[in-house]
TORMAR-712844 format. One line per 4 residues: number of its first residue (from 1); their letters; for each residue x, y, z of C-alpha. Coordinates in pm, whole numbers, plus 50000, padded with zeros to 5 digits. Layout:
BEGIN
NUM = A = X:Y:Z; ...
***
This chain:
BEGIN
1 = MLFF = 80463:22419:84814; 80736:22304:85047; 80583:22458:85358; 80239:22304:85310
5 = SEFP = 80326:21966:85156; 80647:21880:85335; 80677:22046:85673; 80333:21949:85815
9 = RRCL = 80370:21596:85681; 80700:21564:85863; 80533:21682:86183; 80269:21406:86156
13 = ATDA = 80511:21122:86063; 80628:20857:86314; 80976:20902:86454; 81137:20618:86254
17 = RHPA = 81463:20644:86441; 81297:20556:86773; 80981:20356:86694; 80959:20204:87041
21 = RTTS = 81012:20533:87230; 80730:20601:87472; 80642:20949:87598; 80393:21095:87837
25 = LASR = 80068:21253:87716; 80196:21598:87804; 80521:21554:87615; 80331:21428:87314
29 = SRPL = 80070:21707:87317; 80321:21990:87280; 80461:21873:86942; 80107:21795:86819
33 = ALCS = 79991:22144:86911; 80288:22298:86735; 80226:22090:86424; 79859:22184:86427
37 = LLLA = 79948:22552:86432; 80201:22506:86151; 79951:22304:85951; 79686:22572:85989
41 = AGIE = 79934:22838:85882; 80032:22629:85579; 79671:22583:85473; 79605:22954:85514
45 = TAAA = 79915:23040:85310; 79817:22800:85035; 79463:22933:85028; 79587:23290:84996
49 = ADIA = 79822:23190:84717; 79547:23007:84530; 79318:23313:84528; 79404:23521:84220
53 = EPPA = 79415:23899:84255; 79142:24079:84065; 79266:24210:83731; 79361:24577:83723
57 = VKVA = 79094:24798:83580; 79211:24925:83242; 79115:25282:83163; 79038:25316:82796
61 = PAAW = 79228:25599:82625; 79023:25903:82540; 78871:25901:82196; 79046:26122:81941
65 = SDTI = 78743:26349:81917; 78727:26386:82297; 79062:26569:82298; 78939:26846:82068
69 = SLGL = 78888:27178:82244; 78767:27528:82169; 78900:27826:82365; 78870:28203:82385
73 = QIEA = 79133:28435:82534; 79135:28814:82567; 79434:29040:82636; 79408:29414:82694
77 = GIAG = 79685:29645:82811; 79840:29988:82822; 80200:30108:82783; 80208:30439:82966
81 = NPAN = 80488:30682:82882; 80531:30979:83121; 80720:31172:82849; 80406:31166:82628
85 = PSNG = 80599:31154:82295; 80463:31393:82031; 80421:31117:81772; 80226:30900:82017
89 = RNFG = 80465:30605:81992; 80682:30407:82233; 81002:30382:82031; 81141:30036:81961
93 = MLYS = 80817:29854:82036; 80585:29690:81785; 80291:29530:81964; 80286:29780:82253
97 = DYAN = 80377:30085:82046; 80080:30314:82125; 80187:30538:82414; 79932:30613:82687
101 = QPML = 79647:30449:82496; 79452:30141:82608; 79490:29859:82358; 79278:29556:82288
105 = SQVM = 79590:29357:82213; 79419:29039:82102; 79103:28837:82118; 79227:28487:82038
109 = VTFQ = 79004:28198:81935; 79172:27855:81946; 79036:27532:81801; 79278:27246:81854
113 = RPLD = 79355:26881:81901; 79712:26863:82041; 79937:26563:81994; 79941:26308:82273
117 = PSAT = 80283:26358:82440; 80289:25989:82541; 80202:25856:82195; 80419:25566:82081
121 = GYDF = 80241:25511:81749; 80100:25741:81485; 79911:26041:81619; 79757:26340:81441
125 = GFLF = 79619:26674:81547; 79570:27035:81448; 79589:27390:81581; 79373:27667:81436
129 = QMIY = 79400:28016:81584; 79267:28357:81486; 79316:28692:81659; 79144:29028:81648
133 = GTDA = 79309:29337:81793; 79608:29567:81766; 79856:29276:81767; 79721:29160:81430
137 = RYNH = 79894:29452:81253; 80222:29260:81271; 80101:28911:81186; 79993:28931:80823
141 = ILGL = 80103:28677:80564; 80143:28810:80210; 79871:28672:79986; 79683:28503:80271
145 = NDDM = 79548:28760:80513; 79710:29094:80429; 79383:29227:80284; 79164:29143:80583
149 = LGGR = 79026:29405:80822; 79228:29726:80828; 79246:29998:81090; 79402:29983:81434
153 = NQLV = 79228:29657:81531; 79271:29395:81263; 79175:29030:81209; 79421:28759:81104
157 = PTNL = 79471:28384:81141; 79793:28316:81331; 79794:27936:81325; 79654:27698:81064
161 = TALA = 79869:27400:81149; 79845:27027:81093; 80030:26816:81352; 80164:26462:81327
165 = HLPW = 80367:26226:81543; 80551:25967:81335; 80701:25665:81519; 81006:25648:81294
169 = FTSG = 81376:25574:81350; 81384:25604:81731; 81147:25542:82020; 81082:25918:82048
173 = GIDV = 80982:25943:81683; 80936:26264:81482; 80689:26547:81545; 80586:26749:81240
177 = KFGL = 80407:27083:81206; 80291:27202:80864; 80084:27498:80744; 80071:27853:80876
181 = TPGA = 80294:27821:81180; 80458:28060:81429; 80830:28121:81407; 81037:27866:81594
185 = MGYE = 81293:28101:81750; 81294:28303:82068; 81235:28285:82442; 80913:28489:82430
189 = VFDP = 80617:28331:82253; 80315:28508:82105; 80057:28368:82351; 80038:28624:82637
193 = AVRP = 79930:28358:82887; 80262:28177:82835; 80521:28451:82795; 80638:28629:83113
197 = FYTF = 80595:28995:83007; 80345:29226:82843; 80606:29411:82634; 80840:29215:82410
201 = SYMS = 81218:29232:82417; 81408:29400:82132; 81515:29059:82006; 81158:28928:82008
205 = NFLV = 81045:29236:81813; 81324:29263:81558; 81558:28959:81556; 81325:28659:81518
209 = PFQH = 81069:28582:81246; 80703:28585:81349; 80524:28345:81111; 80571:28117:80810
213 = IGGI = 80388:27901:80563; 80580:27576:80552; 80679:27298:80786; 80923:27206:81060
217 = ATWH = 81008:26864:81202; 81153:26770:81541; 81327:26434:81560; 81352:26307:81919
221 = VNDT = 81674:26110:81880; 81666:26016:82249; 81549:26165:82578; 81831:26419:82570
225 = FDLY = 81887:26510:82204; 81649:26658:81944; 81717:26762:81586; 81518:27033:81404
229 = AGID = 81476:27093:81030; 81221:27292:80833; 81147:27474:80508; 80907:27759:80431
233 = AGAQ = 80830:28041:80189; 80998:28304:80405; 80915:28530:80696; 80546:28623:80665
237 = TSFA = 80519:28545:80295; 80335:28279:80100; 80432:28104:79779; 80443:28265:79434
241 = PNDN = 80300:28496:79317; 80265:28634:79673; 80622:28576:79786; 80838:28886:79801
245 = NSEP = 81112:28684:79631; 81126:28345:79463; 81350:28155:79704; 81258:27951:80014
249 = AGYF = 81408:27972:80362; 81434:27724:80645; 81545:27621:80993; 81797:27376:81127
253 = GFGL = 81931:27316:81476; 81925:27099:81785; 81789:27076:82137; 81936:26936:82458
257 = NKLA = 81678:26829:82715; 81673:26738:83084; 82038:26816:83154; 82165:26887:83508
261 = DGKL = 81926:26644:83678; 81641:26743:83450; 81664:27117:83525; 81837:27249:83211
265 = NIVA = 81710:27272:82851; 81888:27428:82551; 81755:27499:82201; 81993:27629:81931
269 = LSRL = 81838:27720:81595; 81967:27881:81277; 81767:28006:80984; 81885:28090:80633
273 = GPEQ = 81717:28242:80330; 81657:28567:80143; 81399:28797:80302; 81421:29119:80097
277 = SVLL = 81162:29210:79834; 81257:29209:79467; 81044:29524:79431; 81305:29711:79636
281 = VPNA = 81619:29505:79573; 81622:29343:79225; 81879:29080:79326; 81700:28995:79653
285 = NNLM = 81704:28622:79572; 82081:28621:79618; 82093:28825:79940; 82079:28581:80228
289 = RSWN = 81969:28661:80579; 82115:28448:80857; 81927:28430:81187; 82089:28246:81480
293 = DVVV = 81929:28203:81820; 82006:28010:82140; 81757:27977:82427; 81853:27834:82766
297 = TYKQ = 81607:27753:83046; 81710:27640:83395; 81441:27551:83649; 81629:27556:83977
301 = DEKV = 81330:27455:84189; 80960:27527:84225; 81033:27891:84306; 81317:27995:84076
305 = TLGG = 81342:27968:83697; 81629:28125:83503; 81641:28185:83129; 81868:28331:82867
309 = EANL = 81869:28413:82498; 82147:28509:82256; 82083:28612:81897; 82288:28712:81593
313 = MYDY = 82138:28829:81263; 82334:28902:80946; 82159:29040:80640; 82333:29104:80308
317 = GLAH = 82040:29324:80209; 82098:29568:80496; 82434:29701:80383; 82604:29381:80497
321 = RTAY = 82552:29474:80860; 82466:29280:81169; 82242:29305:81472; 82279:29098:81787
325 = GFAG = 82147:29079:82140; 82155:28907:82477; 81881:28879:82738; 81852:28722:83082
329 = YLAY = 81532:28624:83261; 81441:28553:83623; 81106:28422:83746; 81063:28397:84123
333 = ALND = 80740:28257:84270; 80651:28483:84563; 80359:28258:84654; 80093:28045:84483
337 = EATL = 79932:28351:84327; 80217:28592:84245; 80542:28563:84047; 80813:28827:84015
341 = NVRG = 80964:28849:83664; 81281:29038:83571; 81434:29081:83224; 81761:29250:83137
345 = ELMR = 81861:29294:82773; 82137:29435:82558; 82093:29472:82180; 82312:29627:81914
349 = DNTG = 82159:29747:81586; 82450:29809:81353; 82213:29899:81071; 82046:30192:81245
353 = VLVG = 81725:30112:81054; 81617:29783:81209; 81473:29910:81540; 81198:30171:81528
357 = NFMN = 80826:30231:81474; 80593:30168:81180; 80363:30467:81193; 80059:30346:81000
361 = TRDY = 79855:30029:81039; 79964:29882:80702; 80329:29992:80712; 80476:29673:80854
365 = TNSI = 80313:29453:80590; 80405:29700:80315; 80768:29681:80424; 80767:29305:80369
369 = RGLP = 80598:29331:80030; 80827:29609:79913; 80567:29886:79897; 80617:30239:80039
373 = YTFV = 80585:30268:80417; 80653:30516:80698; 80916:30416:80950; 81083:30613:81231
377 = GAPS = 81424:30469:81317; 81723:30572:81524; 81946:30862:81410; 82239:30621:81370
381 = PTTY = 82350:30270:81474; 82254:30227:81839; 82317:29997:82132; 82000:29947:82337
385 = GELT = 81964:29837:82696; 81639:29763:82873; 81535:29646:83218; 81180:29523:83271
389 = VNVT = 81015:29418:83598; 80663:29293:83655; 80458:29088:83897; 80217:28834:83752
393 = FKPK = 79910:28784:83968; 79702:28470:83912; 79430:28480:84179; 79305:28140:84290
397 = IDWA = 78929:28151:84245; 78691:27857:84241; 78525:27954:83915; 78306:27642:83919
401 = HYNL = 78143:27779:84233; 78027:28078:84030; 77937:27857:83733; 78188:28038:83511
405 = PVKT = 78416:27856:83260; 78722:28073:83333; 79056:27897:83274; 79300:28188:83293
409 = LMFR = 79301:28519:83479; 79624:28719:83498; 79712:29075:83602; 80062:29196:83508
413 = PEVR = 80163:29547:83618; 80495:29625:83451; 80772:29886:83463; 81031:29915:83187
417 = IDQA = 81333:30141:83139; 81506:30169:82799; 81838:30339:82738; 82050:30418:82432
421 = LNGT = 82395:30323:82557; 82607:30496:82291; 82475:30851:82318; 82205:30854:82047
425 = SPFN = 81855:30988:82118; 81599:30760:81951; 81327:30772:82221; 81026:31000:82259
429 = NGSS = 81026:31106:81894; 81402:31159:81884; 81428:31378:82194; 81572:31146:82459
433 = QTAL = 81832:30882:82531; 81601:30721:82788; 81241:30602:82794; 81023:30494:83086
437 = MIGG = 80717:30274:83042; 80464:30209:83319; 80174:29983:83230; 80073:29622:83203
441 = DIVL = 79798:29395:83082; 79512:29169:83181; 79463:28822:83031; 79130:28642:83059
445 = GF = 79082:28296:82909; 78787:28059:82872
***
């Protein structure tokens, strides 16, 4: 150390240039005092440098088994219709189709070990989910759970998925899901605690697939760019002999992440494959359905989140006609406990038979299999508009104080207005161009 070994030594050395110079005691004491102070500082500096800092305490990563969790979530709601339609149905809705009747939408049990989002090596997990309630009517898989509990409230598994992170090709690696998995498209997900509204949009009801048996992989090429690819048996079918046709289907697309200073994300997915049943259409294997969906999310700040979805579906089995839609979303945090959500949507059903109601509890599954079913559609091709507003209340309660394991509590009062924009009258059992829904749901999770 230059300061300790050189500078103090120079202070103590004889002045070689003037060896015979004599000075008074006072004149000599000032330099000696200065050198003593410098020497003391040098020793102190050296001592501090020689003392090693204690090693940082390393926190051992959680054991794989410690990240396994079991959860229970309950959703109940009502979709009130002041017009009180004679057939008891809210037209154009699947999950919230019963008008003016309380619904136990779903009791969801989740057993999972999610992937570690910071994993740089191999990582494996799983997600097993089962629901009981009115929502289960629309989540059957042919040959897997279509013969489980019948009636208004049914029981089905919705997720039997194996998860893997593979550190291949790039630093981000590849994430894989395989098994019974939810559909990959759409802004609105099936979990009510995550999606913004109680009722689903037209696109979420009729223009995206709900579930598959198969797999999908996401390759994180870099921090900004993802690639998607997957293959499955079809929308809500399993493999032969329980497939409604003998051809597979699959996804492909890309994602753009953290654009615009980390505020903007885009996912664009396409899906291709035959979806018609050979029991109804003998050449169904050759009649492709093309689904195309783009979801955009922009988080402006802690208060404002904007979203958008555009979708185009073309099906050769539906008289070579198309359906398409656009939706915009706004979420505005009023305070720490309340968020205002607004959705505006426009959808065109050129088929006239895509949007409607399945009247009996087995009709939706029968339509996939190719068996007879009862369906109430629009009188002709229709353009639909809907505006939905709700406020999501998440009261801040210290549940530990009450010794209760509550993780989620949400109240969502909702108002929705639907309109046929081209003069048809599909609503309220074919008597109206407009429908009003006043209702909402409660979500309680443990």
